[in-house]
C-alpha positions as CSV (number, residue, x, y, z in Angstrom):
1,M,0.0,0.0,0.0
2,H,2.9,2.3,-0.5
3,H,1.0,4.6,-2.9
4,A,-1.9,5.4,-0.6
5,T,-1.8,8.9,0.8
6,A,-4.5,8.8,3.4
7,T,-6.7,6.3,5.3
8,R,-10.0,6.9,7.1
9,I,-12.3,4.8,9.2
10,A,-15.5,5.9,7.5
11,L,-17.9,3.8,9.6
12,L,-17.4,2.0,12.9
13,I,-19.8,-0.1,14.9
14,Y,-19.2,-2.3,17.9
15,N,-21.3,-5.5,17.7
16,A,-21.5,-6.5,21.4
17,A,-23.4,-9.7,20.7
18,Q,-20.6,-11.0,18.5
19,R,-17.8,-9.1,20.3
20,R,-16.4,-7.5,17.2
21,F,-16.0,-4.2,15.4
22,E,-17.5,-3.7,12.0
23,A,-16.1,-0.9,9.9
24,V,-15.6,0.5,6.5
25,V,-12.0,1.7,5.9
26,E,-11.4,4.2,3.1
27,F,-8.1,4.5,1.2
28,F,-7.4,7.7,-0.7
29,T,-4.7,7.4,-3.4
30,P,-3.6,9.4,-6.4
31,G,-5.3,8.2,-9.6
32,L,-8.5,7.2,-8.0
33,T,-11.5,9.5,-8.4
34,Q,-13.1,8.1,-5.3
35,P,-11.7,6.4,-2.2
36,L,-11.4,2.6,-2.2
37,R,-13.9,1.4,0.5
38,I,-13.1,-1.9,2.2
39,P,-15.6,-3.5,4.7
40,V,-13.8,-5.2,7.6
41,L,-14.6,-7.2,10.8
42,V,-12.2,-7.3,13.7
43,E,-12.8,-9.4,16.8
44,A,-11.7,-7.4,19.8
45,S,-12.8,-6.2,23.2
46,E,-14.6,-2.9,23.4
47,Q,-11.9,-1.8,25.8
48,I,-9.2,-1.9,23.0
49,C,-7.4,1.5,22.7
50,H,-8.0,3.7,19.7
51,R,-4.6,3.3,18.3
52,Q,-4.6,-0.5,18.4
53,L,-8.1,-0.6,16.9
54,A,-7.3,1.8,14.0
55,R,-4.2,-0.3,13.3
56,A,-6.1,-3.6,13.4
57,L,-8.8,-2.2,11.1
58,T,-6.3,-0.8,8.6
59,R,-4.3,-4.0,8.5
60,E,-7.4,-6.1,8.0
61,A,-8.4,-3.9,5.1
62,Q,-4.9,-4.2,3.6
63,R,-5.1,-8.0,4.0
64,R,-8.4,-8.1,2.2
65,G,-6.9,-6.9,-1.0
66,I,-5.5,-3.5,-1.4
67,G,-1.9,-4.5,-1.2
68,G,-1.7,-4.3,-5.0
69,L,-2.3,-0.6,-5.1
């Protein structure tokens, strides 16, 4: 993902019943007219710190297929 210039967590929900975060991560990169939106699920406690959560969501989005950008 070395070409991406910005990342944003566009939507974030904590699903307490399934103990996971559900999110949409957006990647903004030169050459794309709109951000690339990747839906992700991350199992984690609702007590996770913001930095760890953002990193886990971003890594999961990268794993799901944007590594080729």
